[in-house]
C-alpha positions, 0 to 999 in steps of 0.5 A, spaced: 496 448 503 501 452 507 500 459 508 506 461 504 504 457 498 497 460 498 499 467 498 504 465 492 499 461 488 494 468 488 501 472 487 501 468 481 494 469 479 495 476 479 501 476 475 499 470 470 492 470 468 487 476 465 486 477 473 492 482 472 486 486 469 481 486 474 482 492 479 478 488 485 484 483 485 489 483 490 496 487 489 502 485 492 508 488 496 515 485 498 515 482 506 518 476 509 516 471 505 516 474 498 511 477 495 505 479 500 497 482 500 495 485 507 488 486 504 488 478 502 490 476 509 485 480 512 480 478 508 483 471 510 482 473 517 474 474 515 474 467 512 477 464 518 472 468 523 466 466 518 468 459 519 469 458 510 476 456 513 479 452 518 481 457 524 489 453 525 493 458 522 499 454 519 495 452 514 489 454 509 483 448 508 476 449 507 472 448 512 468 440 511 461 443 513 461 449 509 463 445 502 456 446 500 456 453 501 463 454 498 461 450 491 455 454 490 459 460 490 464 458 486 459 455 481 457 462 480 464 465 479 465 468 472 468 463 467 474 467 467 475 467 474 475 459 474 480 459 468 485 463 471 485 458 478 485 452 474 490 455 469 494 456 475 494 450 479 495 446 473 502 450 472 503 450 480 499 446 483 504 439 484 510 443 486 513 443 493 513 449 497 521 450 496 520 449 488 514 454 488 518 459 492 525 459 488 521 459 481 517 466 484 523 469 487 527 468 480 522 471 476 520 476 480 526 478 484 523 484 487 518 481 491 524 477 494 528 483 497 525 483 505 525 475 504 527 472 510 528 466 506 534 468 501 542 468 501 543 476 503 548 475 497 543 473 492 541 478 487 534 477 490 536 481 496 538 488 493 534 493 495 532 499 490 537 505 492 534 510 496 531 516 493 534 523 494 532 528 498 526 531 496 520 534 498 516 528 495 508 528 495 503 522 493 495 521 494 492 514 495 485 516 492 486 510 487 491 505 490 489 499 495 494 499 500 499 494 498 500 497 491 501 504 495 506 501 499 509 497 494 510 504 490 513 507 496 518 501 497 520 502 490 521 509 490 527 508 496 522 512 500 524 511 508 518 515 511 510 517 511 508 524 513 501 523 513 498 531 513 491 530 513 487 533 519 482 527 520 486 521 518 480 515 517 479 512 511 473 507 508 479 504 504 483 499 508 489 500 510 489 508 510 486 509 517 492 512 522 493 506 526 493 502 521 498 505 516 502 506 522 502 499 524 504 497 516 509 501 516 513 499 522 512 492 519 516 494 512 520 498 516 518 505 515 517 511 519 510 513 520 509 520 522 502 525 522 501 532 523 494 533 523 495 540 524 498 541 516 491 538 514 484 542 512 478 540 517 473 538 513 468 543 514 472 547 510 470 541 504 463 541 504 461 546 498 467 543 493 464 541 487 470 542 482 477 545 480 475 553 481 472 551 488 478 547 490 483 553 487 479 558 492 479 553 498 488 552 497 488 559 496 485 560 503 489 554 506 496 558 503 494 565 505 491 564 512 492 557 515 499 555 513 501 562 516 499 558 523 503 552 523 510 554 521 512 550 526 509 544 523 512 547 516 519 547 519 519 540 523 517 537 517 522 540 513 527 537 518 525 530 518 525 531 510 532 533 510 534 527 514 531 521 510 527 521 504 520 521 506 513 523 502 507 528 504 501 523 504 494 526 503 487 522 499 487 526 492 490 523 486 491 530 482 495 534 486 492 540 483 486 539 488 490 537 494 492 541 500 499 538 500 501 542 493 500 548 497 504 545 503 510 542 499 512 548 496 512 552 503 516 545 505 520 547 500 522 554 501 524 552 508 528 547 507 531 548 500 529 542 497 525 540 490 518 538 490 516 532 486 510 530 486 510 522 486 
């Protein structure tokens, strides 16, 4: 099948079967041909590299020499997963590519907003309104790269301001280079201001809420006073277009972005909103 059909079927697996409750399954966002997953394409590239899938970029086809191994793997899948795949293939597997795209776009119009395949005057091309200017913050701790960017797009955010001292991550998509690359593909701006982060050496003894608060007090009273220029720069960026401060922690109370956001708010006069 074509990559376009393959991704649409994977998207429907996520939306319409029990796999919607599987946190390890793929998330999707609106891209050039409708719903898309950067994580899915990364793993598809790995399957090609390891010869499970043929190397051609314009089609998805299992490698004949690996069929025995592939059959053993699929036989070991949970029954719920096998049933979900069968359901989607029975329901949509016989549709042409055009019919499948039309069906997905009609029933899931959000995922068509960035598509190159729709009429610019159609309901599917209506993008969300831009967010009002504010000091937005977010953490990616429990998100995939696709769910993170999907949320950013839904909020009407234009720029991501990464305030980690060390922009590395074991989670795919959240290293500085990958974040910048995906942001560009989605039409978003990416800025990294490492001076606004907390060096890793300060985090060695964190073991609970109180220890986090002691660190954040230190950050606010000592570290932020040395980076007035960077705080001013963030305020200027946030007055120009809807932007969000990005760090790791889900709980903003245990993240330095909470104190940084207040400092930026005082400089810019903008309201703080934690997403």
